[in-house]
SEDRENLO-901509 format. One record per residue (C-alpha): residue number from 1; residue in one letter; x, y, z; chain. Coordinates in steps of 0.5 Angstrom, whole numbers, plus 500, padded with zeros to 3 digits. Layout:
<atoms>
    n  res    x    y    z  chain
  NUM    A    X    Y    Z      A
...
</atoms>
This chain:
<atoms>
    n  res    x    y    z  chain
    1    M  764  311  688      A
    2    V  758  310  684      A
    3    S  762  312  678      A
    4    V  768  307  679      A
    5    V  763  302  679      A
    6    H  759  304  673      A
    7    S  766  304  669      A
    8    V  768  297  672      A
    9    A  761  295  669      A
   10    A  762  298  662      A
   11    Q  769  295  662      A
   12    S  766  289  663      A
   13    D  761  290  658      A
   14    L  766  292  653      A
   15    E  770  286  654      A
   16    H  764  281  653      A
   17    S  762  285  647      A
   18    L  770  284  644      A
   19    Q  769  277  646      A
   20    T  763  276  642      A
   21    L  766  280  636      A
   22    S  771  275  636      A
   23    E  767  269  635      A
   24    G  769  264  630      A
   25    L  776  268  628      A
   26    S  783  266  628      A
   27    T  788  269  634      A
   28    E  791  274  628      A
   29    E  784  276  626      A
   30    T  782  277  634      A
   31    E  787  282  635      A
   32    K  785  286  629      A
   33    I  778  287  632      A
   34    R  781  289  638      A
   35    A  785  294  635      A
   36    A  780  297  631      A
   37    A  775  297  637      A
   38    E  780  301  641      A
   39    F  782  306  635      A
   40    A  774  307  633      A
   41    R  773  309  641      A
   42    T  779  314  641      A
   43    V  776  317  634      A
   44    Y  769  317  636      A
   45    G  769  319  643      A
   46    D  762  322  645      A
   47    R  760  324  638      A
   48    L  753  323  637      A
   49    L  749  321  630      A
   50    G  743  325  627      A
   51    S  739  320  631      A
   52    D  742  322  638      A
   53    E  745  315  638      A
   54    G  753  315  640      A
   55    V  757  313  634      A
   56    W  761  308  638      A
   57    H  755  305  641      A
   58    H  752  304  634      A
   59    A  758  302  631      A
   60    L  759  296  636      A
   61    G  752  294  635      A
   62    M  753  294  627      A
   63    A  759  289  628      A
   64    L  755  285  633      A
   65    V  749  284  628      A
   66    L  754  282  623      A
   67    V  757  277  628      A
   68    G  750  273  628      A
   69    L  751  273  620      A
   70    K  758  270  621      A
   71    L  761  275  617      A
   72    D  769  275  616      A
   73    A  773  280  620      A
   74    D  774  285  615      A
   75    T  767  286  615      A
   76    R  767  287  623      A
   77    V  772  292  622      A
   78    A  769  296  617      A
   79    A  763  296  622      A
   80    L  767  299  627      A
   81    L  770  304  623      A
   82    F  764  306  619      A
   83    A  764  313  621      A
   84    L  772  314  621      A
   85    P  772  318  614      A
   86    T  766  323  617      A
   87    Y  771  325  622      A
   88    D  778  324  619      A
   89    E  779  326  611      A
   90    H  785  321  611      A
   91    G  780  316  614      A
   92    L  780  311  609      A
   93    T  788  312  608      A
   94    K  789  310  615      A
   95    I  784  304  615      A
   96    E  788  301  609      A
   97    E  795  302  612      A
   98    R  793  299  619      A
   99    F  787  294  617      A
  100    G  788  293  610      A
  101    A  785  295  603      A
  102    A  779  290  604      A
  103    A  777  294  610      A
  104    A  778  300  607      A
  105    R  774  298  601      A
  106    L  768  296  605      A
  107    V  768  303  609      A
  108    G  769  307  602      A
  109    G  762  303  600      A
  110    I  759  305  606      A
  111    S  760  312  605      A
  112    R  758  312  598      A
  113    L  751  309  600      A
  114    H  751  314  606      A
  115    G  750  319  600      A
  116    L  743  316  598      A
  117    R  740  317  605      A
  118    P  738  324  603      A
  119    I  734  321  597      A
  120    T  731  316  600      A
  121    H  729  320  606      A
  122    G  726  325  601      A
  123    F  723  321  597      A
  124    V  719  316  602      A
  125    A  717  323  606      A
  126    H  714  326  599      A
  127    S  711  319  597      A
  128    T  707  319  604      A
  129    E  705  326  605      A
  130    S  703  327  597      A
  131    G  696  326  596      A
  132    D  696  326  589      A
  133    Q  702  321  589      A
  134    N  700  315  584      A
  135    P  701  308  588      A
  136    N  704  304  582      A
  137    E  709  310  581      A
  138    M  711  310  588      A
  139    K  711  303  588      A
  140    A  716  303  582      A
  141    Q  720  308  584      A
  142    I  721  305  591      A
  143    E  723  298  587      A
  144    V  728  303  583      A
  145    L  731  305  590      A
  146    R  732  298  592      A
  147    K  736  296  586      A
  148    M  740  303  586      A
  149    L  742  301  593      A
  150    L  745  294  590      A
  151    A  748  297  584      A
  152    M  752  302  587      A
  153    V  756  297  591      A
  154    E  761  292  588      A
  155    D  761  288  594      A
  156    I  755  285  597      A
  157    R  758  286  604      A
  158    V  757  293  604      A
  159    V  749  292  603      A
  160    L  749  287  609      A
  161    L  753  293  613      A
  162    R  748  298  611      A
  163    L  742  293  613      A
  164    A  746  292  620      A
  165    S  746  299  621      A
  166    R  739  300  620      A
  167    T  737  294  624      A
  168    Q  742  298  630      A
  169    T  738  305  629      A
  170    M  731  301  629      A
  171    R  734  298  636      A
  172    H  736  305  638      A
  173    Y  729  308  637      A
  174    A  726  302  640      A
  175    E  729  305  647      A
  176    S  728  312  646      A
  177    K  722  315  643      A
  178    D  724  320  637      A
  179    D  719  324  632      A
  180    L  724  322  627      A
  181    R  723  314  628      A
  182    V  716  314  624      A
  183    Q  719  317  618      A
  184    V  725  312  619      A
  185    A  720  306  620      A
  186    R  717  308  614      A
  187    E  723  308  610      A
  188    T  725  301  613      A
  189    L  719  298  611      A
  190    E  719  300  604      A
  191    I  726  299  602      A
  192    Y  731  296  607      A
  193    S  726  290  610      A
  194    P  725  288  603      A
  195    L  732  288  601      A
  196    A  734  284  607      A
  197    N  728  279  605      A
  198    R  731  279  598      A
  199    L  738  277  600      A
  200    G  735  272  605      A
  201    V  737  275  611      A
  202    W  731  273  615      A
  203    E  732  275  622      A
  204    L  734  282  620      A
  205    K  728  282  615      A
  206    W  723  280  621      A
  207    E  726  285  626      A
  208    L  726  291  621      A
  209    E  719  289  620      A
  210    D  716  288  627      A
  211    L  720  295  629      A
  212    S  717  299  623      A
  213    F  710  296  625      A
  214    R  711  298  632      A
  215    F  713  305  630      A
  216    L  708  306  625      A
  217    H  702  303  628      A
  218    P  703  303  635      A
  219    D  696  301  637      A
  220    I  695  295  633      A
  221    Y  702  293  635      A
  222    K  700  293  642      A
  223    K  693  289  641      A
  224    I  696  284  637      A
  225    A  702  283  642      A
  226    K  697  283  647      A
  227    Q  693  277  644      A
  228    L  700  273  643      A
  229    D  702  274  650      A
  230    E  695  272  653      A
  231    K  696  265  650      A
  232    R  703  265  649      A
  233    A  704  259  655      A
  234    E  698  256  652      A
  235    R  700  256  645      A
  236    E  707  254  647      A
  237    Q  705  248  650      A
  238    F  700  247  644      A
  239    I  706  247  639      A
  240    A  710  242  644      A
  241    D  704  237  644      A
  242    A  703  237  637      A
  243    V  711  236  636      A
  244    A  711  230  640      A
  245    R  705  227  637      A
  246    L  707  228  630      A
  247    R  714  226  632      A
  248    Q  711  219  635      A
  249    E  707  218  629      A
  250    L  712  219  624      A
  251    E  717  214  628      A
  252    N  711  209  627      A
  253    A  711  210  620      A
  254    G  719  209  619      A
  255    I  721  217  619      A
  256    A  725  217  625      A
  257    D  730  223  622      A
  258    A  725  228  621      A
  259    E  726  235  625      A
  260    I  720  238  627      A
  261    Y  720  245  630      A
  262    G  715  251  632      A
  263    R  715  256  626      A
  264    P  715  263  630      A
  265    K  710  268  627      A
  266    H  712  275  627      A
  267    I  707  281  629      A
  268    Y  708  284  622      A
  269    S  706  278  619      A
  270    I  700  276  623      A
  271    W  697  283  621      A
  272    N  699  283  614      A
  273    K  695  276  613      A
  274    M  689  279  617      A
  275    R  689  285  612      A
  276    K  690  282  606      A
  277    K  685  276  607      A
  278    G  680  281  611      A
  279    V  680  276  617      A
  280    D  680  277  625      A
  281    F  686  275  629      A
  282    S  683  268  631      A
  283    E  682  266  624      A
  284    V  690  267  622      A
  285    Y  691  259  621      A
  286    D  699  260  622      A
  287    V  699  264  629      A
  288    R  701  256  631      A
  289    A  705  253  626      A
  290    L  710  247  625      A
  291    R  715  246  620      A
  292    V  717  239  618      A
  293    I  724  237  615      A
  294    V  725  230  612      A
  295    D  730  226  608      A
  296    S  726  225  601      A
  297    I  720  227  597      A
  298    K  717  220  599      A
  299    D  717  222  606      A
  300    C  714  229  605      A
  301    Y  708  226  602      A
  302    T  708  220  607      A
  303    T  708  226  613      A
  304    L  702  230  609      A
  305    G  698  224  609      A
  306    I  700  223  617      A
  307    V  698  230  618      A
  308    H  691  230  615      A
  309    N  690  223  618      A
  310    M  691  226  625      A
  311    W  688  233  624      A
  312    S  682  235  619      A
  313    P  685  239  613      A
  314    I  682  246  612      A
  315    P  679  247  605      A
  316    K  683  251  600      A
  317    E  689  252  605      A
  318    F  693  246  602      A
  319    D  698  248  597      A
  320    D  703  243  593      A
  321    Y  709  247  591      A
  322    I  713  240  590      A
  323    S  709  238  584      A
  324    N  708  245  582      A
  325    P  714  249  584      A
  326    K  713  257  584      A
  327    G  716  261  579      A
  328    N  722  262  583      A
  329    N  723  255  584      A
  330    Y  720  255  591      A
  331    R  718  248  593      A
  332    S  715  245  599      A
  333    L  708  243  602      A
  334    H  703  248  605      A
  335    T  697  245  609      A
  336    A  693  248  615      A
  337    V  689  243  619      A
  338    Q  684  244  625      A
  339    C  685  240  631      A
  340    P  679  237  635      A
  341    D  679  243  640      A
  342    G  678  248  634      A
  343    R  684  251  634      A
  344    S  688  251  627      A
  345    L  695  249  626      A
  346    E  699  251  619      A
  347    V  704  245  617      A
  348    Q  710  246  612      A
  349    I  713  240  610      A
  350    R  720  240  606      A
  351    T  726  236  605      A
  352    W  733  238  607      A
  353    E  735  240  600      A
  354    M  728  244  599      A
  355    H  730  247  606      A
  356    K  737  250  604      A
  357    H  734  252  597      A
  358    A  729  256  600      A
  359    E  732  259  606      A
  360    L  739  260  603      A
  361    G  740  258  596      A
  362    V  738  261  590      A
  363    A  731  260  590      A
  364    A  728  268  590      A
  365    H  724  267  596      A
  366    W  723  274  596      A
  367    R  718  274  590      A
  368    Y  714  269  593      A
  369    K  714  273  600      A
  370    E  712  280  596      A
  371    G  707  277  591      A
  372    S  711  279  585      A
  373    K  710  274  579      A
  374    S  713  279  574      A
  375    S  720  277  570      A
  376    Q  726  281  572      A
  377    G  731  278  568      A
  378    N  738  279  569      A
  379    Y  736  283  576      A
  380    D  733  276  578      A
  381    E  740  273  577      A
  382    K  744  278  580      A
  383    I  739  277  587      A
  384    A  740  270  586      A
  385    W  747  270  586      A
  386    L  748  275  592      A
  387    R  743  270  596      A
  388    Q  748  264  594      A
  389    L  754  268  596      A
  390    L  751  268  603      A
  391    T  752  260  603      A
  392    W  759  261  601      A
  393    K  762  266  606      A
  394    D  765  261  611      A
  395    E  769  258  605      A
  396    V  771  265  602      A
  397    V  778  266  605      A
  398    D  781  272  601      A
  399    S  776  278  601      A
  400    S  779  280  594      A
  401    D  775  273  592      A
  402    W  768  277  594      A
  403    V  770  282  589      A
  404    K  772  278  583      A
  405    H  766  273  584      A
  406    Y  761  279  584      A
  407    K  764  282  578      A
  408    E  764  276  574      A
  409    A  757  273  576      A
  410    A  753  279  578      A
  411    L  754  284  572      A
  412    D  748  289  572      A
  413    E  747  292  565      A
  414    T  742  298  569      A
  415    I  745  304  571      A
  416    Y  741  309  576      A
  417    V  741  316  576      A
  418    M  737  322  580      A
  419    T  733  328  578      A
  420    P  735  334  581      A
  421    Q  728  333  586      A
  422    G  731  326  588      A
  423    R  727  322  583      A
  424    V  731  315  581      A
  425    V  731  314  574      A
  426    D  733  307  571      A
  427    L  737  307  564      A
  428    P  741  302  560      A
  429    R  749  302  561      A
  430    G  751  307  556      A
  431    A  745  312  556      A
  432    T  747  319  556      A
  433    P  744  326  558      A
  434    V  739  326  552      A
  435    D  737  319  554      A
  436    F  735  321  561      A
  437    A  731  327  559      A
  438    Y  727  323  554      A
  439    R  726  318  560      A
  440    V  724  323  564      A
  441    H  719  326  559      A
  442    T  718  327  552      A
  443    D  718  334  551      A
  444    L  724  335  556      A
  445    G  728  331  551      A
  446    H  726  335  545      A
  447    R  728  341  548      A
  448    C  734  339  551      A
  449    R  740  343  550      A
  450    G  745  342  555      A
  451    A  746  338  562      A
  452    K  750  338  568      A
  453    V  752  332  572      A
  454    D  753  333  579      A
  455    G  753  340  578      A
  456    A  758  340  573      A
  457    L  757  342  565      A
  458    V  758  336  561      A
  459    T  757  334  553      A
  460    L  750  331  551      A
  461    N  754  325  549      A
  462    T  757  323  556      A
  463    Q  755  316  558      A
  464    L  752  317  565      A
  465    E  754  312  571      A
  466    T  750  310  577      A
  467    G  749  315  583      A
  468    Q  750  321  579      A
  469    R  745  327  579      A
  470    V  743  330  572      A
  471    E  740  336  571      A
  472    I  738  338  564      A
  473    V  738  345  561      A
  474    V  732  346  556      A
  475    A  730  351  551      A
  476    K  724  355  551      A
  477    Q  722  351  545      A
  478    G  724  347  539      A
  479    G  726  340  537      A
  480    P  731  335  537      A
  481    S  738  336  533      A
  482    R  739  331  527      A
  483    D  746  330  530      A
  484    W  743  326  535      A
  485    L  740  321  530      A
  486    N  747  320  528      A
  487    P  750  313  531      A
  488    A  757  315  530      A
  489    L  756  321  535      A
  490    G  753  318  541      A
  491    Y  748  322  543      A
  492    L  742  317  543      A
  493    F  743  310  546      A
  494    T  736  308  548      A
  495    H  732  305  542      A
  496    R  726  309  546      A
  497    A  730  316  545      A
  498    R  731  315  538      A
  499    A  724  313  537      A
  500    K  722  319  540      A
  501    A  727  324  536      A
  502    R  725  320  530      A
  503    Q  718  321  531      A
  504    W  719  329  532      A
  505    F  722  329  525      A
  506    S  716  325  522      A
  507    S  711  329  525      A
  508    R  713  336  524      A
  509    A  707  340  521      A
  510    I  705  341  514      A
  511    E  705  348  515      A
  512    E  713  348  518      A
  513    M  715  343  512      A
  514    L  712  348  507      A
  515    A  715  354  510      A
  516    D  722  350  510      A
  517    G  721  348  502      A
  518    R  719  355  500      A
  519    A  725  358  504      A
  520    I  730  353  500      A
  521    L  727  355  494      A
  522    T  727  363  495      A
  523    R  734  362  497      A
  524    E  736  358  491      A
  525    L  733  363  487      A
  526    Q  736  369  490      A
  527    R  743  366  490      A
  528    M  742  364  482      A
  529    G  739  371  481      A
  530    E  733  368  478      A
  531    T  728  371  482      A
  532    G  723  372  477      A
  533    V  722  365  476      A
  534    R  715  362  478      A
  535    A  714  357  483      A
  536    D  708  354  479      A
  537    D  713  353  473      A
  538    L  718  350  477      A
  539    A  713  345  480      A
  540    D  711  343  473      A
  541    R  718  342  470      A
  542    L  719  338  476      A
  543    G  713  334  475      A
  544    Y  709  336  481      A
  545    A  702  338  480      A
  546    K  702  343  486      A
  547    T  707  348  488      A
  548    D  705  345  496      A
  549    D  708  339  493      A
  550    L  714  342  491      A
  551    F  715  345  497      A
  552    I  714  339  501      A
  553    A  719  335  497      A
  554    L  724  341  498      A
  555    A  724  340  505      A
  556    R  724  333  505      A
  557    A  730  333  501      A
  558    D  727  329  495      A
  559    I  730  334  490      A
  560    G  737  335  489      A
  561    Q  741  341  489      A
  562    R  743  340  482      A
  563    Q  736  338  479      A
  564    L  733  344  482      A
  565    Q  738  349  479      A
  566    T  737  345  472      A
  567    A  730  347  473      A
  568    I  731  354  475      A
  569    R  736  355  469      A
  570    G  734  353  463      A
  571    G  726  352  463      A
  572    E  727  345  460      A
  573    D  724  339  463      A
  574    A  729  338  469      A
  575    S  729  331  468      A
  576    D  733  332  462      A
  577    E  739  334  467      A
  578    R  738  327  470      A
  579    P  741  321  468      A
  580    A  737  316  464      A
  581    V  734  311  469      A
  582    E  739  305  469      A
  583    E  737  298  471      A
  584    V  738  297  479      A
  585    A  736  290  482      A
  586    V  733  291  489      A
  587    R  735  286  494      A
  588    K  728  283  497      A
  589    P  727  277  501      A
  590    K  723  274  495      A
  591    A  726  274  488      A
  592    S  725  280  484      A
  593    S  725  280  476      A
  594    V  728  286  473      A
  595    S  725  290  467      A
  596    D  728  294  462      A
  597    K  727  301  464      A
  598    G  725  299  472      A
  599    I  725  294  477      A
  600    L  720  289  480      A
  601    I  719  289  488      A
  602    V  715  284  491      A
  603    G  708  287  491      A
  604    V  709  293  487      A
  605    D  710  292  479      A
  606    K  715  296  475      A
  607    L  717  301  480      A
  608    L  722  306  477      A
  609    T  729  308  480      A
  610    Q  733  315  479      A
  611    L  740  316  480      A
  612    A  740  322  486      A
  613    G  743  328  484      A
  614    C  746  330  490      A
  615    C  751  324  490      A
  616    K  751  322  483      A
  617    P  752  314  484      A
  618    A  756  310  478      A
  619    P  758  303  477      A
  620    P  760  300  481      A
  621    D  759  305  487      A
  622    P  756  301  493      A
  623    I  749  304  493      A
  624    V  742  304  497      A
  625    G  735  306  495      A
  626    F  730  311  498      A
  627    V  723  310  497      A
  628    T  720  317  495      A
  629    R  713  320  494      A
  630    G  711  319  487      A
  631    K  717  318  484      A
  632    G  720  311  485      A
  633    I  726  310  488      A
  634    S  732  315  489      A
  635    I  739  311  488      A
  636    H  744  314  493      A
  637    R  751  312  494      A
  638    A  752  309  501      A
  639    D  756  314  503      A
  640    C  752  320  501      A
  641    P  751  325  507      A
  642    N  744  327  504      A
  643    F  742  319  505      A
  644    G  744  319  512      A
  645    H  739  324  514      A
  646    L  734  321  510      A
  647    E  735  314  513      A
  648    A  735  317  520      A
  649    M  729  321  519      A
  650    Q  725  315  516      A
  651    P  729  308  516      A
  652    E  723  304  514      A
  653    R  723  307  507      A
  654    V  730  305  506      A
  655    V  731  299  501      A
  656    E  738  295  499      A
  657    T  740  295  492      A
  658    E  745  293  487      A
  659    W  747  295  480      A
  660    G  744  290  475      A
  661    S  748  286  469      A
  662    E  746  292  464      A
  663    T  749  298  466      A
  664    D  752  301  459      A
  665    G  749  308  460      A
  666    V  753  314  462      A
  667    F  753  317  469      A
  668    A  753  324  471      A
  669    V  759  325  476      A
  670    D  762  331  480      A
  671    I  769  332  479      A
  672    I  773  337  483      A
  673    V  780  340  481      A
  674    D  784  345  485      A
  675    A  790  348  482      A
  676    H  795  354  482      A
  677    D  792  359  478      A
  678    R  795  360  471      A
  679    Q  794  362  464      A
  680    G  791  356  460      A
  681    L  789  352  466      A
  682    L  782  351  464      A
  683    R  784  349  457      A
  684    D  789  344  459      A
  685    V  784  341  464      A
  686    S  779  341  458      A
  687    E  783  337  454      A
  688    V  784  331  458      A
  689    F  776  331  458      A
  690    T  776  331  450      A
  691    R  782  326  450      A
  692    E  778  321  454      A
  693    K  772  323  450      A
  694    I  768  325  456      A
  695    N  762  330  456      A
  696    V  762  336  461      A
  697    I  755  338  462      A
  698    A  757  344  467      A
  699    V  763  348  469      A
  700    N  764  352  475      A
  701    T  770  356  477      A
  702    Q  773  360  482      A
  703    S  780  364  483      A
  704    T  782  367  489      A
  705    Q  789  369  491      A
  706    G  793  365  486      A
  707    G  789  359  487      A
  708    A  783  356  482      A
  709    H  777  351  485      A
  710    M  774  348  479      A
  711    R  768  344  479      A
  712    F  766  339  473      A
  713    T  760  335  472      A
  714    A  762  330  467      A
  715    E  758  324  464      A
  716    I  762  317  465      A
  717    G  761  310  463      A
  718    N  764  307  470      A
  719    V  768  308  476      A
  720    G  774  305  472      A
  721    Q  774  311  467      A
  722    L  773  316  472      A
  723    K  779  314  476      A
  724    R  783  314  470      A
  725    T  781  321  468      A
  726    L  783  323  475      A
  727    T  790  321  475      A
  728    L  791  324  468      A
  729    L  788  331  471      A
  730    Q  793  330  477      A
  731    D  799  330  472      A
  732    V  796  337  469      A
  733    K  801  342  470      A
  734    G  799  346  476      A
  735    V  794  342  479      A
  736    I  794  340  486      A
  737    G  789  335  487      A
  738    A  783  332  483      A
  739    R  778  328  486      A
  740    R  770  326  486      A
  741    A  765  330  489      A
</atoms>
């Protein structure tokens, strides 16, 4: 008999809950809610969550919370079916088929956020248990976690569903003691109540804060609650008398439409103010508080005068945020007064427009509450838009509009990825695993050799996405690859990572550069069979005072291969091999004059230039200059690979250049001819150079398997002559192709 009565009571409670869930909905939407509830109860049965709360009980509690926020039918359906994908692998498909794509998308978003729970649990637990945790670092990391929650969703309703779920969990813990509730309360206070604050969901914020405070500091909570309860009736009567008296004074002053009410003060807020100001409970002025809403700014100041005339103002407790709005555009008058019986009273005065702006509009009231004054850029704009969206919820009919408007108005250019330990790292959208490695630690970036994203190996130029877990594969020693500095390869996206990589190359030890230069020279001497040539002699021929300077120049690629070969081969001054210095004008912000045998740069008189031997530029090739150490400016073709490496390592030494008006000299260029080998081929090719009156200063030929590869270094007057010569060479019998190197 008892079980029958209990069943009837439960059915009655369910019917009442379903009626509440249908508030403000159409008949069709009401039927959808009932169908979703029946479907959810069938699937969930007696299953329990990790908190030992029944899944069905939790789902129903979530949905009822959302009714209080006046959210649409799809959101309420998603709350009822939030756990379906956990128990049915085809759950999202079934939701879409029976309740629509919008509800399925919301449930999918909840499931995605659910994946963050181990990270938030783990981080908050670690940050509080670890004694060496840097408070600033912990605060920054918690802030990144909050942002990540928002960045991972495309619909603000998913975040509201998550807040409703956490509110229901905290209510459950309030009724049943559990060892886990302390950790959950800490996480709630650090992450979820600030999110509720930022989104303007004030009722949830206050409830989450008070319940968290109750679990974390039960003795302090009980003490403050007792102090409030002891004088609750007296305080309520005091507020009622103050409201009546102030209303009469305002009516006498012609302000008859003012709304006046007692502003509730929550236990966590009282304790926070006691802690921040170092005062006792009796000294918290806004335990008793009024809010006055009037029609105009003039009425605000009139009301302020009346309040100060009725009661004595407390010094240093007045703030005029109308004349001097806060940085988040929050506007209101705040004052605290002392009544004749010695009790204090806080009064806030604002217009209806200010009230709407502060409570529901685009004012970022969260920054005022949390005491942050730093600019957050686009993130502020996103939060402001999300809060504004709450005021549109009654106007939005098609749920797809939510997603559309969100994508258009709240694009976030930041991604949030995780380390294997669960730390969240924020990066610009477009960042790669190498950017991630440098963001975590400079040395990790230098030694990065591979990456795993969510356990799968990826290339180092893969663009990361929010929510991914990234693991870096490192070498025991070594440095970055020069390929990372090539923008076309896409390894580095952030300026910070590029700067770190460049810094590594720039700060290489002199000993290492000497070893590299010595190795380059040794290899070239061995390749040419000239191992008897002394480094001292080469340094002298190339114009260096010491062999160390020669080695460093070789390591930095300041000496081209042709220039080095000439110095090794002949014993003559290597400068004979280089073309004569030509007139080159360097573009600078201020006009610069050109001398006969050099150029004039602002601040430097007649700095000489030389044409690089690696790419052998000739008019009218696009050219760029690179300031060398002790040898003026080396002029390269704009597409020169060697210059690309130099620019990546030391971009500050690059100057823009162009050919001057007098370029009548000759220029050395390399010409490559590929042909089918035959008798007399070299003679016929040489005749072309003779007819064109082109001086050939070096020849290198190779014949393999019937093919001939010939490389000529020739002196030409301009690129036009070169093009004509290449055309004639291609007409030679057996020639496959002729091109400039």
